[in-house]
C-alpha positions in Angstrom: 6.6 -3.2 1.5 8.4 -7.0 0.7 11.4 -5.4 0.6 11.3 -3.6 4.2 10.0 -7.0 5.5 13.2 -8.7 3.9 15.9 -5.9 5.1 14.3 -6.4 8.7 14.7 -10.0 8.3 18.2 -9.5 7.1 19.1 -7.4 9.6 17.6 -9.7 12.3 20.2 -12.6 10.8 23.4 -10.4 10.5 26.5 -9.4 12.3 26.2 -5.4 12.5 28.1 -4.9 15.2 26.3 -2.1 17.3 25.0 -3.6 20.7 26.7 -6.2 23.4 24.9 -8.1 25.7 21.5 -7.1 24.2 19.5 -10.7 23.6 17.2 -11.9 25.9 17.8 -12.4 29.8 15.4 -13.9 32.7 14.1 -10.6 34.2 14.0 -8.5 30.7 10.7 -6.3 30.5 10.0 -6.5 26.6 7.5 -3.7 24.5 6.9 -4.4 21.2 5.1 -1.5 19.5 4.3 -2.5 15.6 2.3 -2.4 12.3 0.7 -5.3 10.3 2.3 -5.7 6.8 -1.4 -6.8 6.0 -4.7 -7.5 7.2 -7.1 -10.3 7.4 -10.0 -8.0 7.0 -9.1 -6.8 3.4 -8.2 -3.3 5.0 -6.6 -0.9 7.1 -3.2 -1.0 9.1 -3.8 -3.2 12.0 -1.8 -1.7 15.2 -0.1 -4.0 17.8 1.3 -4.0 20.9 2.6 -6.5 23.2 4.9 -6.7 26.8 6.7 -9.9 28.3 8.3 -10.5 31.5 11.0 -12.4 31.1 10.6 -15.5 33.9 13.1 -18.1 33.1 16.4 -18.2 31.0 14.0 -18.7 27.9 10.4 -18.0 28.6 8.8 -14.4 28.7 4.7 -13.9 29.6 2.8 -11.3 29.3 0.0 -9.7 26.9 -0.7 -8.3 24.2 -3.4 -6.3 21.8 -3.7 -5.3 18.1 -6.4 -3.2 16.7 -7.6 -2.5 13.3 -10.3 -0.1 11.8 -11.6 0.3 7.9 -14.4 2.2 6.3 -16.0 0.7 2.8 -16.8 3.7 0.7 -19.6 2.1 -2.1 -21.6 4.8 -4.5 -24.5 6.8 -3.0 -24.5 7.3 0.5 -23.7 3.6 1.6 -20.9 2.3 3.4 -19.8 0.0 5.7 -17.4 0.7 8.6 -15.4 -2.4 10.5 -13.3 -2.4 13.7 -11.0 -5.7 15.1 -10.0 -5.5 18.5 -8.3 -8.7 20.2 -6.4 -8.7 24.0 -4.9 -11.1 25.2 -2.2 -13.3 27.3 1.1 -14.3 25.4 3.9 -16.4 26.4 6.9 -16.6 24.3 10.1 -19.2 24.1 13.2 -18.0 23.3 15.2 -20.2 21.1 18.9 -18.5 21.0 20.1 -21.4 23.6 18.5 -24.0 21.6 20.1 -23.3 18.2 23.3 -22.0 20.2 23.1 -18.6 18.6 25.6 -16.7 20.7 25.0 -13.1 18.6 23.9 -11.3 21.7 22.2 -8.9 19.4 19.5 -11.7 17.9 16.8 -12.9 20.1 14.5 -15.8 18.0 11.7 -16.8 19.6 7.7 -18.9 19.4 4.9 -18.1 21.1 1.3 -18.5 21.4 -1.5 -16.3 22.6 -4.9 -17.0 23.8 -7.5 -14.1 24.1 -11.0 -12.1 22.8 -11.3 -10.5 19.8 -14.1 -8.2 19.2 -15.9 -7.3 15.8 -18.0 -3.9 15.7 -19.7 -2.5 12.7 -21.4 -0.4 11.1 -22.9 -1.1 7.7 -25.8 0.4 6.0 -24.8 -1.3 2.4 -26.4 -5.1 3.2 -29.6 -6.0 4.6 -28.1 -8.6 7.6 -24.9 -6.1 7.6 -21.0 -8.1 8.4 -22.5 -9.7 11.8 -23.3 -13.0 9.3 -19.2 -12.8 8.6 -17.6 -11.9 12.1 -17.9 -12.8 15.3 -16.7 -11.8 18.6 -15.2 -14.5 21.2 -12.3 -16.2 22.1 -9.3 -16.7 19.8 -5.9 -19.1 19.8 -2.6 -17.1 18.0 0.7 -18.8 17.5 4.0 -16.8 16.0 7.9 -16.9 15.3 9.6 -13.7 15.6 13.1 -12.8 15.3 14.9 -9.6 17.2 17.6 -7.7 16.3 19.3 -5.1 19.2 21.1 -2.0 17.8 22.1 -1.0 21.6 20.9 -2.4 24.8 17.3 -1.3 25.0 16.2 -0.6 21.2 15.6 -3.3 18.6 13.8 -4.0 15.1 11.9 -6.5 15.5 9.5 -9.1 12.7 6.4 -11.9 13.8 4.7 -14.1 11.3 1.7 -16.2 12.7 -1.9 -15.7 14.4 -1.2 -11.9 16.2 -4.1 -10.9 15.9 -5.9 -9.0 13.1 -2.5 -9.6 11.2 -0.5 -12.7 10.0 2.9 -10.4 9.6 4.1 -7.4 11.9 6.9 -5.6 12.2 8.0 -2.6 14.3 10.3 -1.5 17.3 11.1 -3.2 20.5 12.4 -1.8 23.8 13.9 -3.3 27.0 12.5 -1.0 29.6 
């Protein structure tokens, strides 16, 4: 998995020459769909998506969600099942102008998420359940990210930070 992340990061920063005029622009409608490469909760593969609209030449805003579910099996009929759902508002500051990046296939950005997380579980292994460990409520996240566009409408992306139930996500992005 580390090799896959390394390849995607290299693609983001290399000038391969597939797209023209892709980058980020005011008015863009951006959809990202991806998988977490790890989980804060010791199991499962987080799935997430975000949608943003470019409101200025450097700022986009929208929403973000993340979902993770995992079951633990123990000896006998004992088990527990855990699900985490994150939903929130998201904003990104696109850094190409700041860093004077002229390659329009590349979009580097930083951002923040403010939202709600919900945890559910079914536990017949411990007396108090997972409720003593995890709690639902507000959360604040932050991230850095990068995209590399293969065409005017399709890219690969990676994001690192507090994105939901993962701290690293890779996936495919689209301009709608």
